[in-house]
N, C-alpha and C positions, 0 to 999 in steps of 0.2 A: 820543603816544595814551595818553590816561588809562582803564582798566577801573575800576568803581567795582564794589562790590556793592550788587545793590539786592535781593536774593531774600532772604529769610528761611529759605525752605530751607537746609537742608545736605542735599546727597543722600550715602545711603551707599556706604562703603569696600566692605562686606560684598555690596551691589549690585551695584555694580559688577566686584568682581573675577566674580562668580557670571555678568556679563552677557556674557563673556566665553567660547568656542566654537568649534567647529574643524568643519569638514567632512574626512569620511574617506572610506574608498573600500573596506571590508574588506567589504563583500559582495560585489565583484567581484572578491576578490583571487585567482581562481580564473586570468581571463584576466590571459597573461605582462605585461599594460601595465600593470595594476594588481600586480604579483607584490610589492612592496615593502610591500602593507598585507596578505599571507600572515603576517607575523611578529606575534603578537598582544603579546609582552612587549615588541618594538620601540614599538608602538603606544600601550602603558599607560606605558612610559618617558618617551615623549615627552610624552601627554599631565602627566604628573607632573613632567616638567621645567618645563611649561608655567603649570601650577597650574590646570589644566583639566578639569572634569571632562563636559561636555556636549559630545557630538560629533553632527554629521546626517550619517548613510548610510540608505543601504534594508535593510528585513528581507531576509537572503539566501535563497535558495534552492537555489544550487550548492551541491551536498555537502561541498565543498572549502573552502566559503567558512562556512559555517554555525559549526564549530567556532571560526574568528576570532573572530566578535561572541558569540559564547556566554560565551568568554574573557575580553572587555571586560566583559560586563557583569558577571559573577563579581565582577572586580575592582573594581567598584562604577561603569563608567561609564554616566550617563546619553546616552539618544540620541529625536534625532528625525527617528523613519523618516519620508524623504519615498518616496511610491505612484512605482513604475514607472510607464513610458510603454506597458509594455504593457497593464499594468492594466485601464483601461476597455474596452478590446474585449471582455472577460470576463463585463463585464455585472455583474448584482446577484448571480451566482452566485460572480463571480471577488471581488467586494468581500466576501462574506461569507467565502470563503476565506481571503484574507486579513486580515480583524479574527479568522477561527478562531487562524492562524498568531500572532498577535501577541499573543492573548488568549493561548492556551500559554507565549508567550516571556514575558509579563508574570508569569505566574503563577507560571513559575522562579524567573525575576529579579525582586520585589517592586521597585517603584519606578524599573526601569529605563527605564519607557518615559513621557518629560514631555509628547511631541508628537507626532502624524500629520499627514505635510504632502500638500499636495495636490500635482497636476501640476508638474514643472520647467519652468519657461519653454518654457507651451503652444504659445507663439506663433515657438519655433523648435523642439525636438522633435515630432519625428512622433508621432501617439496617433489613436484611433479609437475614438470612443464613439456605441452605438446606429448604427455606421454613419458619424458626421460626425466631419470634426475642424477645427472650425471652432470660434472662441473660445464661442461659444454654447455648443455640446456641451460644452467643457471647462469652464463655469461651471454645464451641469445635473450632469458629474458633480461635481463640487465639492458640492453642495448634497445629491448621493443619499453621498458617501462621507461628508458631517458627518451628515447624519440617521441612518445606518447605524451609528457610530461613537455618536452620543449615545446609539440605543439598546441597546447593549451593555452588556450589567448588567456585564460587566467591564472597557470600556475607556471609560465615559458622564464617569469623572473626568479624562481625558490630553486637552489640549488640541488643537485641529484648527487646523493651521496654513492660510491662503490659499495659493490657488496664487500661482506666479509665472510672469510675461512678462519676457524676456531684452530687452533694449538698449533700457531704460526709456522702450517702448512707448505711445503715450497714447492712441492710437487704438485700440489694442487693451484698454487698458484701460476705456474709454469702451466698448466691444464687450462688456465682462465683465459691464458691471453692476453694482449695489448685491448683495456677498456677504456683507456685516457679518451676517446673520443664520446665515449657513452658515459662519463663521468664526470661532477666537475672537481669532486673533490677524491682523493686515495684514501681509504677507511680500512684502519687496521685495530685490533683486539687486542691491546698492550698488555697481559698477565704476565706480570713478572716473577718469577720464581723466587723466593726468600734465598736462594743459596745466590743465584745468580744478581751482580753488580745491576745497579736498577737503570742507570744512566742505557751499561751498554743492550740492558733486558729493551726498555722503549725503545733506542735507535733500533735494533735489531727488526723489530717487528712492525716499526713506519715504514724503515728502507724496503722491506719486504713487501707491505701489502704496496709500495708505490711501485715494485714492479708490474703490475696488472692496470694502474692507472699512472703513468710515466708525464712527468713534469708538471703532473696537478699540486694543489696546493695539498696539505694532508690533514686530516682529523684522527682523533682517538674514542671510539666512541661506545671502549670499553676499557677498562684498567679498576683495579681495585685489591684489595683483600679480604679476605672476611676474618669474622674475629670469634669463629671456632678453632681456639688454636689447634685441634689433632688432625686440623684435613692438612693433608699433605701438601707442602711445596705451596700455598695458596693460606695458611691459616696460622697465623698469630693472635697476640692481645691487643687490649682497644689502643695501647701506647706507639707499640711497633705499627699501628695498622695509619696511626695521625704521622708518625715519622714519616712512612715510607709512602703515603699519598703529598702530603708535602715536596716530598722528592719526585715523586711523575710530574709532578705537575712544573717546576719549574726546571727536569732537562725535558719535559715534552715542550714547553714554550723555547725554552734554547734551541731544541733542535727543530724549528721553523713550524710545530705541531697549529693550526689555528685554532683548533677548537677540542680540548680534554674531555670528554664523558665519564664523569666517576661512576661505579657500580658499585651501590645502589643509595639510591636515597635514605629507605625507611628498611626496618628486618623486616624480615615477616615470616608466615608458614610455622613448622615447629623447628625446635632449638636445636633438632640433633643436624638440622638440612645447610648444610655449608652455603648454598645459594641465597640463606635464606637471613644470613647473618653478614653479610657483604655490605648492607647498609651503615649511614653513617650516624644517622639516628635508632635512637632505640623503638621497639615496636610502640611505643608510647609518646613517641615525638619527643624525649628526653635528649640532648646533643650526646653523642660518643667524644671522647679524645678527639677524634677527626675533625668533628663537626666543630668542634670549639677552635682548634687549631684553622682551620679554613676560614671560618669566623673572624677567626684575630687577623690571618693573610689577609683578605680584602677589604677589612677594615680600614688596615694600617697603608693598604696599596689604591683603596679606593680614591678615583678621579670621574670628573665628569669629561673631563677633556676639554672644559670650555676657558681654562685659564688664557691660552693664547701664548703661554711660556714655555713649551715644552723646549729643555732642551738638547741643539742637537751636534752641539761640542763634546767631542768624547774628554769623558771623566781617565784624566790621567791615574794610573793609581800603581802600586804593585803591593802582593799580600804575600811576606814570610812565613814560614813554618805550621803553612798546613797541612792535614793530615792527606797522606796518598793519594784520597778519592775525593782530594778538595776541588770545589769548581766554584768560579760567577758568573755572573752577569749585572748588565747596569742598565735600569728601567728609568725612565724620564715621566716626571708630571707637567700637568698642564700650567701647574703653578709656579714651574720657575726649578721642583727638587730633581734631585739625583735618587735613587732608589739603590742602592751595591746590595745584590743580595747574593753573602757567600752561606757555600753548603759543603758539607761533605757524606757521604752517603758508603761508609764500610758494611760490611753484613750485619745485618741487624739481631737473626733469629739465627737459634739452635733447633731446627727442623725435629733432628732425633730425639731434643728432650725437651722439645716446646716450651720453650723460655726465652727470654732477651738476650740478646750477647751486648756486656757491658763493655762501650767502646769509650776510651780515655778521651777528655777534654782537652783540648790542643789552646792554646794562647796565641792565635794567629796575628801578624804585628800586620797592619794595613801602614799606609805610605800613598800620600796624597802626593800629589806633584806640585800643589801650591794650598797652603793656610785657607782654612775652610772656615768660615763663621760658625756655623753650628752643627755638628755631628751628633745622631742621635740613634741607639743601638735598638730594637729590638729582636725580641724570641716568642714570634709567632705559637711557636707549641706551647707558652706555659703563660701567657698574654700580651693583651693590647698596651701596656705600660711599657715604657723605656725602663732594660737591664742598665743602663749606660747612658751620659749625657756629656757631650765634651764642644768648650766653645772655643773659638779661633785656633784649630788645633792643625797638622798636618800628619802627628803619629799617634797610633794608639796602637791596642788590641784586641780581639774579640773572640770569646770561650768557643770556637767554633768544635763540631762532636759529631752527629750523624744525623742532622736537618740542617734546614736553611734559617738566617738570622739575616735582617734589613736592617741595612745599615742607611740614615735617612741624611742627606747632605744636603744644607740650605736648603732648607724648609721655610718657604715666610711664617710669620707668626700666621695662626688660624684667622679665620675670616669672623665676623660675628653669625651666629645664626640665625636662621629667617626666624622669625615672631611666628611662636609657638600656635598651631591650628586649635583653636578654641571655637567655633562657630562652624556647624559644615550643613550645606544644604544640595540636597543630590537629591535624583531617582532613589528607590529601592535597590535596584539591582546596582546604581554606581555604589550606593552602601555597603552593599554585600561584598562588592569586588574588593572594597577599601577596607574594610574589616582589620584585616591584621594590620597594615600600616596605622589604624584609626587606633587601634587598641594599644600600638607599641610605643606611639606618640605620647599616650599618656598626658596629655592637655585638654582632650574633647569637652567641654561644658556643654555643649548641645547638639544636637545632629535635628535637620527639619527636613521632611521625607516629602514630597514635589509632588508624587503621584499617591501610589498605596502602601498602606502601611503593615501588608504581607511581605514579608522577605523570602524570597525566593531559594531557598537552600539546594545544594546538587544528592545530600540524603543527612538519612536520621544521624548517622554517624558525625555527621558535618556540622548535623545543630549543638546535638548533644553536646561538644566542643568546642563549638559557640559558646554557647551558654553557662558552661563550666571555667569559659577563658577570657571571654568577653563581656563578661555581664557588665563591670563598670562603664564601657561605652556605649555598650546595648542598653544601658539603663538612661542615658542621655537623650534618647529619640523622645522626640515632643510627642505626646498624643497615641504611644504606648505602640505594641505591634506584636506580630504572629509570624510564625513560621509555614512554608509551605516546599513540603517536595514532592515534585512531579517524576513521574516514569512514564516514558509513551514510545509509544511501535507509529507503523502507519495506518493499525488498524484501532488503535485503542491509547488509553492512555490514563494513570489511576494518580491519583492527589491525596496526600495527608495534608489534613492543616493541622497544626498546632497552637496552644498559646504560648506565651512568652516561658512560661515554665518550661516546656517540653512537652504539655499534656496534649495528648491528641483529641481533638475537636472534633473532626471528621475527616469521614474520609470521601474522591469524587470517582467517580467509573465513568469515561463518557467510550461509547462504541463510536466511529466512523465509519461511512462507507463511502468512498472516491473522495476523502477527505474532508467529508462535510459530517456532523454531528447528526447519529440518529436517534442515540437512547442516551441519557443521563441519568443517574443513583446518586445522589450524596446522603450516606450514613452520617448521622451524629450523634455522638458521644452516647446520648441518653436514650438512642437506640430509635428517636423520630427518624425521617425519611421524609426526600423529595425527589420524586420520579419523574423525567421529564420525557417527550417525546416529538421526535422535530418529523419534517417535512420538507425536502429538499432544504436541509439546514436551518429551518426555521421554527420555532416552539410553537407546538400548537396546542398541549396538555402539559398541565403540574397537578399530578397527585402530594398533597404534604400532610402526613400521616402520623399524627401524633403519639406522643408514649400513652394518653389513657384509649388508644385508636379513633378518636373523633380525626374528622379527615377537613381537608379544604379542597375543593376540584374545583383548578382552573383549568377554563376555556380559554383560546387566545385567536385574535382574527377575526370576531365578530364582525356581521356584515349586514347590511338592513334594518337595523335596530341605534336609537341612539346614544348605545356602548359600544364599544369592540371584547371587553372583556367580562366575561361572566363568573363570581366565584360563589360557589354552593358550598353550604358549613352544613354540615351531616353530623349528628353525634355518633358516640358509641353502636349505639344500638339502629345506626342506619336513619334516621328521622332527618328532617329536613328542619335545620334551627335557626336560620336566617339566610341570605342573601346579599352580593353586593356587586353593585354595578359598574364599571369602570367606562369613562369615556374616552375618547380620544383625547382632550386636552387635560385629562388626568383629573377630574371631577369625581366622586361616587357617589354612590346611595346606597346606605345600608340599611335592612329589613329586619327586625327580629321578630318570632316570633315566640306565643306561648304555647303550650303543650297540647292546647287544642288547636293550635294554629291559627288563632287572632293573632294582629298589628297589635302589639304592643309601646313598641317606636320606630323612628324613622330618622335618620342621620342623612341628612347633605351635605357633604364637603365639598366645596367649589375650587375650581384650578388657585383662583386669587388665595386660597388658604382660609376664609369664611368658610365657616358652616353654621348651620343648624339642629337642634334636638325637639322633636316633638313628643312627648306622651298622652298615650291614649288611657283611657278606662274606660270601657262597654262603649268604644267607639268616641268617646267625649272628649275635644282635649281639655288636659288639668293644667298643662305647663307648658311652657319654650323657653329653650337655651340656646340662645343668639351667641357666636362668636366671629367677631368683626377682623380682618387682617390685619387689625394692628394688636389683636389677643385681647382686646379691651371685652366682654362678657354685658350684653343684658339677659335680666330674668323674669318672666311673667309669671306669673302666679294670678289662676281666675277662683270664682263663685267662693272664695273663704268664706268661713260660719263662724260663729260666735264669738265675732270681734267687734269695736267700735268701726271697724273699715271695712270692706266687702272685696277692694282690688289691690294691688302691693305691684310698686317695678324696683328689682335693684339693678344697679350697674355698679359691675367689675372693671377695674382698671387690667391693664397687662401684664399689672407685677403680682394681679391675683385680692387687692385690696377694694373694698366696697366705697364707692364715692359718693353713692347717694342714693336713699331707699325716699319713696313717695307713696305714701297711703292715702287713699282717699273715702268719703263717706258715699255713701248711695247714692246722692243725689250731686257725688260730684264735685262736693266740695273738700278743704285740706283738713284730715285731720291731725298728719304729723308729718315733717320731712327731715329728713337728716340728710348733710355734704358733707363729701370730705375732699378739702382743696389739693392740690397738688405738693404742697407743704406738709403734710398729716394735721393740718387744722378740720377738726369734724363740730359744724355748728347745727344742735338739733333743736325746732321751734314747737312749739303746741299750739293750737287751736283750740276756743273754746265749739261748741254743736253748733256754735252760726259759722265757723270757719273764721274767726277772730284770733289775733296773737295775743297772748298773754304771759307766754314766761319765752325766753334764750337759755340757752347754757351754750358754751363755748369750750371744749377743748384743743389744745395745743400741744403740737409736736413732743414737746419737753413736760408734757404731764400736767401742766398747770392749767386752772380751769376761772371761769367767768360764767359766775350767775347772776342776772339783773330780773327786776321785780318791776312790772310797768303799767303806766296807768293809776300811780296809787292815787288815793283820792283821800280827802279830809287831811290832810298833813302840810306842812310849810315847804315840803321837798314833794319832787312828782315822781324821783327815781330815783333808786335805793342797789348801789354795786358791789357784791362782793367779790376778789379775787383769792385765788387758793393756790400755794405752791405744788409742787406734785406730790410731796407727802398727803395733802390736803389740811393742812394749815390755812388757816383766814393770813394774809398776809395783806391785805389792802378792802377796806371798808369805806364806800364813799356815798355823801346822799347831797343833791345837787335841785338846787332851784328851777324854777319854772325857765329861767331865761337860762338856764344852762351853767347859771356859777352855782359856785363852792359854798354849802352852808358850813360842809364841814369833812377833815379828810383826817382817815387816818392809818397811818403804815406800822407793819411791821416787820422786820426781817433781821433776820440772824438775832432775834432776841432784843431788838431796839425797837421800842416804842415809840411813835414818833405822831401827835397830836397837830395840828394847825386849825386853829378857829379861826374865823371870817365873820365881818359883819354882815349887816342884811343886803349891801354893797357889793359884798364880796371880796372885800381886802382882808389882807393878812392883819391880825394885832398882837398875834403871841402862837411862839412855836416851845413845846415839850420835849426832850427827848430821854427819854427812860429807857437805861437800859441794864441788860439784868446785872447784880453786885452794888447795886446801889448807885450806879453810875447817872449823873443826872446833869441836863443842861438846860439852860431857859434863858430863851434869847429875847428880848424885848422891840418892837418896832417902832418908828413912826413917821409917817408921811412916806414909809415904804423902805425907810434906812433902818440899816441896825443902828441901836446907839449902844447896846450894855451886853455883857452876856459873863454869865455866873455855870462856872464847872464844879462840880464836887463828883473828885473819884474815887472808886473804889475801897481806895487805903485811907479815903477821908481829907490827902491831899487836894489843894484846892488850886484853881485857873483863874485870873481872874483878869478882862480884858475891858479896855477903856479905847475907843475911838475917838478921832475929827477933838483933839487936844488944841487949842488954840494958846499960842504965846510964849512956846518950849521950841526946840531947834528938833525936836520928835514930836509926831502926832501919834502915835501910836504906842502903845507899851502892853507888855504882857507880864507879868507878874506870879511866878509858881512859892507855893506856900506847901512845908511839907505837913504829913498827920499833926507832929508835931507842935504846927505854929511858928516854924522855920524858915525865913525866906531865903530860898535856895539857886534862885537865878531870875534876871533881868533881863526882858529885851526889848530897846528902843529902836524907833525906825524913824524915816524921815518920813515923809508927806508923800516921797516916789515909792514907798515902801522895803528902801535901800536900809542896810544897819546903820546905828549911830553910833552903839555902843551895845557890848554883852556883858554881862558879869555869871560863872558858874562857881558854885561853891560843891561840891563834889562830895559824898559820905565820908570819904577820908578824910578831909578837910583841905583840901588842895582847892586852891583859890587861882579861875581863869579869867584875867583882864583883858580886853580886846579893846581894841578903839579904831574907831574909821573917820575918812574925811568927809565932809560934803555928799560927797558920790557916791561912799558905800565902798569905798574902797581897802583893805587894809593895810594900816600905817604900822600898827607894835603889836605885841602880845607876849605877852608876861606872864607864866607859871610858876607860882608859887608854891613847895611842897612843907610839908608838915616838917619833914627832918631836917629844913636848912636849904635846901638843893631848890636850884632856879636854873629856868632856861627862859633867855628875853632874845628876842627876837624885831628887828627891825625890816621895814621892807620899804621900796621905794613908788611913787606913782603908781609904777606899771604893775604892781601886786607881787612884783620877784624879790626874793626874799638877799637882802646885800649884807646883813651878818647874823653869828649866831653865836651865843653864849653861853655853854653848858656848865655849870658849878656842882660838883657831888659834894655833897658836906662830907669832909675830911677824905678828900680824893682829889682825883686830879683835875685840872679846868682847861677847857678845850674852847680857844675862838679859830672859829670860821669863817672865812671873807669868802665871798660870792661875785663872779662876773655874770650879768644877763643872767641868773636864776642858779650857774654852772659853780658847782665848790671848784677855788683856783686854791687857795693855800688853807694849811690848819696847822696850828701851836699846839703843844700839849704839854702841858709842864705836869710832870705826875710828885704825888708827896715828897719823894724822893730828890727833886730835884733835876731828875735826871730828864731828858728831854726827846719827844720825836716828832720833827716835822716834817710836813708832807708839803708836795708840790705837783700840780696837775697842772694837762695841756701845756709843758713846757714847748716854744716855738724856739726854732732856729736852732736848734741841737738834732742828735742822733737817736735822743731818746726823749720821751713825753713826760714821764712819772716821775720824782725824785722820795725815794724814804731815806731819812739817815736818823741815826744813833746817838745821843750824844752824854755821860755817863756824867753823873754828877761834878764831876770835876772840870767839866767844859772841854773832854778830849771824845773824838768820835770815835767809835769800836767799829761801826759800821755803815755803808752804804748801797744801796742797788739801784741803779737806772733801767729802766725796760720803755721797751719800742712802743708803735702806738700798738701793734698787737698782743702785746702781752709778754714779747719773748726781750731776753737777757740784750742788755749793751751793754754793762759794766757790773761788777760786784767788787767789796772791799768788806776785808775782815782784818780784825786785829788781833792775834793772840795772845791769851795771859801770860806768856813768854816771850812777849816784847818783837815774836817776828807779824810780819804784814804779808796779804796773799791778795794781789789786783788781779781781777780776773778779765780781759777782754772778748767783747764778741762783735761778729761781722752783721749785718743787713738782716741776716734771715734767723738772727740768734746763736746761730753755730760757733761754737770753740772756735777760738783763733788765735790766741795766747793768755801766758798766764805767768807772771813774775813774782815767786816766794823768798822774801828779804830775812833773811835769820837775824835777830839780835846782834852778830857781831858783824853785821853788816856782807856776810858772804851772801851770792843772789844767782839765783837758778831763773834763766830767761826759756820757756817754753816755748816754744811754735809749731803749732799743730796743720801741718802742712796734706796733700793731697797724697807724697808719697811715705809720711811716716811722720816723726815724733823727734824733733830739734830741741838737744837739751844743752844749753851755752853755760857752763859755770865761771862766775868772775869769784875774784876774792872780793876783800873786805876795803879795798884801794880801786875796786874796777879793775883790775885787769882779767881781760880772759884769761882763763886754766885749759878749760879742754872745750871740743865741742864734739857730741855724742846725736848720731841720727838713727835711732832706732826706726828702718824702716817695715811697711807693712806686713813682710813677710819672715819678718824676726830676727831680721840679722842688723849688724850692728855695721856702721861707717862713723871712727871714731879717731879724732885728731886730738894728740897731746898739744896745746897752745902755748905750754910753759915747760919749764924742766922742772923734772920729780912729780909729775902729774902720773895720777894709775888709771890704767884703761882697762873696764870691765867687758868682755866678750859675752855672746851668749851660745847657742848650742848650733848656732846655722854658719854659713861662710860669712866670716865678718872678715873688714878691710880697716887694717890699722895704720895710719900715721905718727912715728916718734917724733918724738923731742928729748933733747938729753935727760940721763938718769929717769926715764920711764920705766913704769911698769907695767906688763900686760896679765892679765888673768885670763886664761883659755881653760874654757869649760867646753867644746868639742865642736865638730864644725872641721871645716877647711879654710883655718885662718890666714888672711894675708900680711905681713907686717912690710910698710915701708920709710926707710931711712931710718933703721935699726943700727944704734953703734955696739958692736961686739968686741970682744975681749974684756980687760980687766981696768981698761983705763977710767978715771974716776966719771967719766961722763956715759958708761957704759950704762946699756940698756938690762933689761931684766927678765923674764919670760916663766910669772908663777905656774904650775902643773902641779897637778896631784899624783902622789907616788904612785896612783894605781896606773900610769899612762907609764911610768919608768920608776924601780927604785933610786935611781941616782944618775948622775951627768953620763958615767960610763956606759950604761944600758939603753943611752938614748940612740936613736936607729938615722942617724943626719946623713944625708948624700946632696949631691950637688949635680943642678939642672940648669946647663948652661953657666947664666951670669949671679943665679939664685940658687938658696941652699933651701934645703926641702929636712925638716923634721917629722919624722914618720910616728903616728902613736899610736898605729891599730885601729880597727875595726873603720877604717875607711879615712880618719882623722889627720890630722898636718896642721903643719905650720910652714908657709912658705915665708924667706926672708929675702925679700927681695935686695939683688944686687951684693950681696954679703959673701962670702970665702966659708967654706963650710969649715977649714980650716983654722979661723980667726976667732971661732966659736971657744971659749972656756966655760967650764961651770961655773964661772961667775956669773953669767949671761942664764943663770937657771935656776930658779928656787921653787923646788918639788919638797911638795908639804902634803 
C-alpha cells in the first residue's frame, strides 16, 4: 500500500495536543464508588503527567465535592460541565439556578469554563422535562438550556455542546431533529468495539452525532476502553488499551474532531465493575500503559504555538509498504518542524479469547520529495526517546504495526531551558495551586508565604497525598506550615486543622443565619474548647474551657468603662482567680488574687509594649518590676534586712543582662556599685562606711581582670595594679610613682617574664626577658638607645648582637654560635638595614655564600655541597638571574641562560657525552619550543617542536634500522602529513585529507610507483603510476587505474578497473582472486555490459573492467590462490 500527501493543509501540533481531554468524576467524589476522585492533588498530578488541561465533569452540589473541583480550577484546569439528569425536572428555575452557580464559579475562576454540555446519553439515563422523558423532551430541554446560556451576561461566550445518545442510536438521533441552532458543537460518544476498525467506528459515531447538530464542529465527550479484559466488546488489557487510545486520538483529530474526551482519568469502585476500569491511571494514581503512551505523545508534540514559524507548505512524501489499515497525517510546530504521524490499526483484540492479536510489523518505506537535514523517529507507546535518527536523508524505513509513530522532520536544536525555579513567593492559595508543578520541577529551595501559613486543601485525602508525595518541596516553606480542610454549606461550615505531619489539631464548626455567623465551636486535639456567640455577625462572648476544666470567659463590646473587654479567670471549682481588663488601645490590666481573695499582684501592659508588675504582702509593696518598650527592665527591692545596705536597684537590658546594681546605706551614701558596659565590661567598686572609694575590680568580656589598690601609704609608690588573664594567671604587675611614672613593670605572657627597671626619673635602664627552657635575653640601654644584646637559647646556642659599628662597610652584625661553640652564620647589614653579605653553614656542611652590592641587591650566590656538587648563580642589577650553572658530582652539567629572568636556553651534557639541547620562546617560526637529543657520536636521534599552546608542530625520529619518520602538524596541532623513509631509500608520503588518507610510494630513485587514497568510507581509489606495481583493495567498492603489468588483489565489493591490459601480452595485467570465488578460470562468470566486461563473483561481489571486451580475457589475466 502507498500513501501520498494530497492535502496542502498542515495541521497544528499545538491544536492536536490541545484536542486531548479527559473525563473525571470529581463532582461525585463524596460517593464511595468514586472515592479515588476525592484527592485533587492526585488528579492534578495525573493531568500534568498526561499534558492535559481540559476535563469533563459535572458542577458539584455535594459540599464534600465542591472543594475538589475548586482546587482543580485554581490549578488552571478547564471544564466542560455536563448537566445532571435530574436538572430538567426542575424546569426553568432549575436552569436559572444552575447557570447562577456556573456564573459564580466562572467569576471565581476566570476562563475555567469552556463548555456547558446537554444531557448525557438521554436515551439511556432517566430524566424528566415538563413531565416527559421522550427524546423530543430531551431536545426541548437542549433548546431551553442553550437559549438561557446565550442570554446570560456572564456565560454567553461559553460554548454549548449538544446532548448525547448512547449506543450510536440512529433512530434516536432522528427523533431529536436538527438542533444545530441550539448547540455550538455536535457531540458524540464514540465507543468502538474491539471487532470494529477504529477509524470506521470513530467516523461513524461522529457523523451520526452530527446529524442533530449539522454544520457545527464536532467533539467526542466519551471514548475509551476498560482494562477489565473479560468485558464484552470494550474489555482489553493495558497494552491494547494504550494502542487503541493512541489510534482513537489521531483518527479523531484527522477526521476534524476539535476535542476528544477520553473516558476516564482514574480507575474507581469495584475491581469487577467494567466502568470502574476505564481509567488511564490505577486507583492509586500510578499510570497505566495508556497514560504513559499519552504522556510520551503530548511531550513529543508539545508546542506552545509561539514560535512563529509553523510550516504552511505541504510536506511532499509517499509511504510504501504500509499495512492495509495504514494512515498518516502531517502536523506542524511553531518552531518550523513537521511531525509526520504514521499508523496502522488492524484488529487488536480477540474478544472471544480475551487475548491480544499479534500483528506483524512492516518496514514502511518513506520517501520525502526532497532531502531533509534531520529526521527523528519516535514510538510513543514505548518511550519519548528516538528509535531512529537520520541526517541529510530523503528515503528511510519505519516499523509500522498497530499504533502511531511520530516522524519529526527538520526540528531545530532545542533552545536553552528556562532557569530553574529555586525561590518562590506567593500566597498560601497560590502555592497550593502550584504544588504539583513545584514538586515536579525538583529545583525549589525556598518558598515564602506572603499571607497565612495555613495551606487550605480540598480534602484530607489530598492532604495525605501532599504529605507523602510533596514532602520535599513542602519542607522548603519558610516558617513552617499547617493544613486546613473546609466543608461548607449555606448554613454551616466545618474546618479541620492539621499540623504539617497530618495530625488533627482542631476542628471548627460555625453555624450561619442569613449568611452571618451565630455560633462558633473550636475543639482542640487535647480536648479544650473555645465556644463563641455572635449577634448580627459580631462576636459577643467566648468561653475557653481548658483540659483541667478551668475557664476563661471573654465579654466583648463593653461600653461606659475604660476597657472594652473583660476576661474572668475561674478555677475548675468556679472560684475567680483573676481578671483581665482590655482597653480599646490594647492596653491591659491583670489582677491576681490568693485563695482569700486578697490582691497579690497587679500587672499593667501599655499599648506601647511597656509594663509594670507590683507585688504586695499584707497590703505593703515589697517589689516592683518595670519593663520598658525596648524590653529593658528596672527591678526595685525595698526594706532589705540583715545587710550593710537597705535598698537595691537592678537594671537589666533588653537581652536579659544585668547592666547596673546600686546599693545604698541607710543615710543614702553608696555601699557598692556594679556596672556592665555595652561591650560586657563589668566594673565593681567598694566604698567604706563613709562612702569613700577603697578598691576597684574590672572584669573584661574576654575573662581578663584588673585589680587596683588605691591610696597606698608609706611606700615609694602610691598605686599598685595587678592584671590577670582569663585563666586567672597574673600577667601584669605595675607600681607607679606619685607622678604616674613607672617604678617597676613586670609582664608575664606565654611563659615569658619581662622585667623592666626604671630610675627615679622613670627612665629605662635594663630589660631582662626570661622564657621557659632557659632562654634568656638581656638588653642594655644608654640615653634611651640599645647598645648590646646577648641571647642564650634553650639549646645553649647563642646569638650576639652589636649595633652602631663605626669604620666598616656594615653597621650591624649578628653572629650565631651553636651549642658546641661552632660559628654557623654571620649576617652583616648596611646602615640603611640592607644586606652586605651572608654566610651560612648548615648541619650537613653545605656552605652558602651570598654577596650584595651597596644597595643590598644580590649579585652572586654560590652553594657548595659536601659531595662536590655546586650551584653558581649570577644576577644583574635589577635582581634578575642571568646565568645558572649546576654541576652534579659524577653527573651531568647544565648551563642555563636567562633573558629578563626567563629561561631562554639550556644545554645539558651527560656523563656519556650525549646531549639534550633546549630552546624556549622561539620567535618568527611556527613553533616556540625545541628539544633535540644528540647521541655520543654527535648524531641527531630525535627532535620535537611545539606550538605556543603546547600542541605539536613537528617531530623527527631515527630508527635503529636506519629508517626515519618525519611528522608534520598544522597550526591546531592536527596531523597533516608524514614521511617514512626506509634505509633502502624507499619512501611513503602520507597526506591526511578530509576525504581520507592518501599514500604515495616512491622507489629509492624518487620515482612515484603508486597512489592509494583510503577514503573515510573504507574504499580505495588506487592508481599504478609505474609498471609492475601491485594494488590491493578492501571489502568496499574500490576504483583502480592500471599501468603495464599491474597486479590487482581483490578482497570483495564491486570494484572497477580502468586501463586494464587484457590478454597474454608481455605487459598484461593480472587479477589475484581467492579460489573461494572460483576454482579456476573456466568457472569464472564473465559477461559483457556495453563496452565493459564484468566478472561476477557471487554474493553481490563483482569486478568491472572498463572498455574491455570479455572475449579478450584469458587465464593469464587471473591468478587464483
